[in-house]
C-alpha positions as CSV (number, residue, x, y, z in Angstrom):
1,M,48.0,205.5,47.4
2,S,45.3,207.6,49.3
3,V,45.3,208.6,52.9
4,F,42.6,206.2,53.4
5,Q,43.9,203.0,51.7
6,D,47.6,203.6,53.6
7,I,46.1,203.3,57.3
8,L,43.5,200.3,55.4
9,R,46.5,198.5,54.3
10,R,48.5,199.9,57.5
11,I,45.8,197.5,59.8
12,A,45.8,194.6,57.6
13,E,49.8,194.2,58.0
14,R,49.4,194.9,61.8
15,V,46.7,191.9,62.7
16,E,47.4,188.4,62.1
17,G,44.6,186.9,60.2
18,A,43.0,190.3,58.6
19,R,41.0,189.5,55.8
20,A,40.0,192.5,54.5
21,V,39.4,196.2,56.2
22,S,37.1,198.7,54.9
23,L,36.1,202.4,56.0
24,V,32.4,202.3,56.1
25,G,29.7,205.1,56.4
26,V,26.7,204.2,58.9
27,D,24.6,204.0,55.5
28,G,26.7,200.8,54.4
29,I,28.6,202.2,51.1
30,A,32.1,201.9,51.8
31,I,34.2,204.8,50.5
32,D,37.6,202.6,50.7
33,S,38.8,199.1,51.0
34,Y,41.7,197.1,51.2
35,G,42.1,193.3,50.7
36,R,39.3,190.5,50.6
37,L,38.2,187.2,51.7
38,E,37.4,184.9,48.8
39,G,33.4,184.1,48.8
40,I,32.2,187.1,50.9
41,S,31.4,190.4,49.5
42,I,32.6,193.0,52.2
43,E,30.2,195.5,50.8
44,S,27.8,193.5,51.5
45,V,28.5,192.9,54.9
46,A,29.1,196.9,55.5
47,A,25.5,197.2,53.6
48,E,24.1,194.7,55.9
49,L,26.2,196.0,59.5
50,G,25.1,199.5,58.2
51,A,21.5,199.0,58.3
52,F,22.0,196.7,61.4
53,V,23.7,200.1,63.6
54,K,21.3,202.9,62.3
55,N,18.3,200.5,63.0
56,A,20.1,199.9,66.7
57,Q,20.8,203.5,67.0
58,S,17.4,205.0,66.4
59,E,15.7,201.9,69.2
60,H,18.9,203.1,71.9
61,S,18.9,206.7,71.3
62,E,15.0,206.4,72.3
63,G,15.8,204.6,75.3
64,Q,19.4,204.6,77.2
65,G,21.5,207.0,75.0
66,G,25.0,207.0,73.8
67,T,26.4,205.3,70.1
68,I,27.7,202.2,69.0
69,Q,31.3,202.3,69.7
70,Q,31.6,198.6,68.6
71,L,29.6,195.6,66.9
72,T,31.7,191.7,66.6
73,I,30.1,189.3,65.0
74,T,31.6,185.7,64.6
75,T,30.5,183.2,62.3
76,E,32.1,179.4,61.9
77,R,34.3,181.1,59.1
78,V,34.8,184.8,59.9
79,T,35.4,187.2,63.0
80,T,33.6,191.0,62.0
81,I,34.6,194.0,64.0
82,L,33.3,197.1,62.9
83,S,34.6,200.0,65.0
84,R,33.2,203.8,65.2
85,V,35.4,206.6,63.4
86,T,32.8,209.0,63.6
87,P,29.0,209.6,64.0
88,E,29.2,209.1,60.0
89,Y,31.8,206.7,59.9
90,Y,33.0,203.2,61.3
91,L,35.9,200.8,60.3
92,L,35.1,197.3,59.3
93,L,37.3,194.5,59.6
94,L,37.0,190.7,58.7
95,L,39.6,188.8,60.5
96,S,39.6,184.6,59.9
97,R,39.0,182.7,62.9
98,E,42.3,182.3,63.9
99,G,42.7,185.7,63.8
100,N,44.3,188.2,66.6
101,F,41.0,190.0,67.8
102,G,42.7,191.7,70.5
103,R,44.7,193.3,67.9
104,G,42.4,193.7,65.4
105,R,40.4,195.8,68.5
106,F,43.6,197.9,69.2
107,E,44.6,198.5,65.4
108,L,40.9,199.8,65.0
109,K,40.7,202.1,67.9
110,R,44.3,204.1,66.9
111,A,43.6,204.1,62.7
112,A,40.3,205.8,64.0
113,L,42.0,208.5,65.8
114,S,43.7,209.0,62.6
115,L,40.9,209.0,60.3
116,E,38.7,211.0,62.4
117,K,41.4,213.9,61.6
118,E,40.8,213.2,58.1
119,L,36.8,213.0,57.9
120,L,36.2,215.9,60.4
């Protein structure tokens, strides 16, 4: 099992309601993933959020500066948390509506510290 896969698995095991976790590039391409949510493609979610982040970053940097650290989108079926690891990589967590949102945010931040060392 790869280092990435091991970290993603640990996130999924520690967060109640976690359905899928992925390490994605800002271009929206999934580097590695763990788990799945029936009827939702984590790759499609990653691609759409990657495009959103790139667009928001370019518009945001012209005005106030700074980078997007975390983005949360909640629908009637799933909560999606995108959390920055490096300027080029994000962690993506798909959480059931009943999932533990706070724990999910905490575990993503914790994992980002480990992954940052691997990616730089």
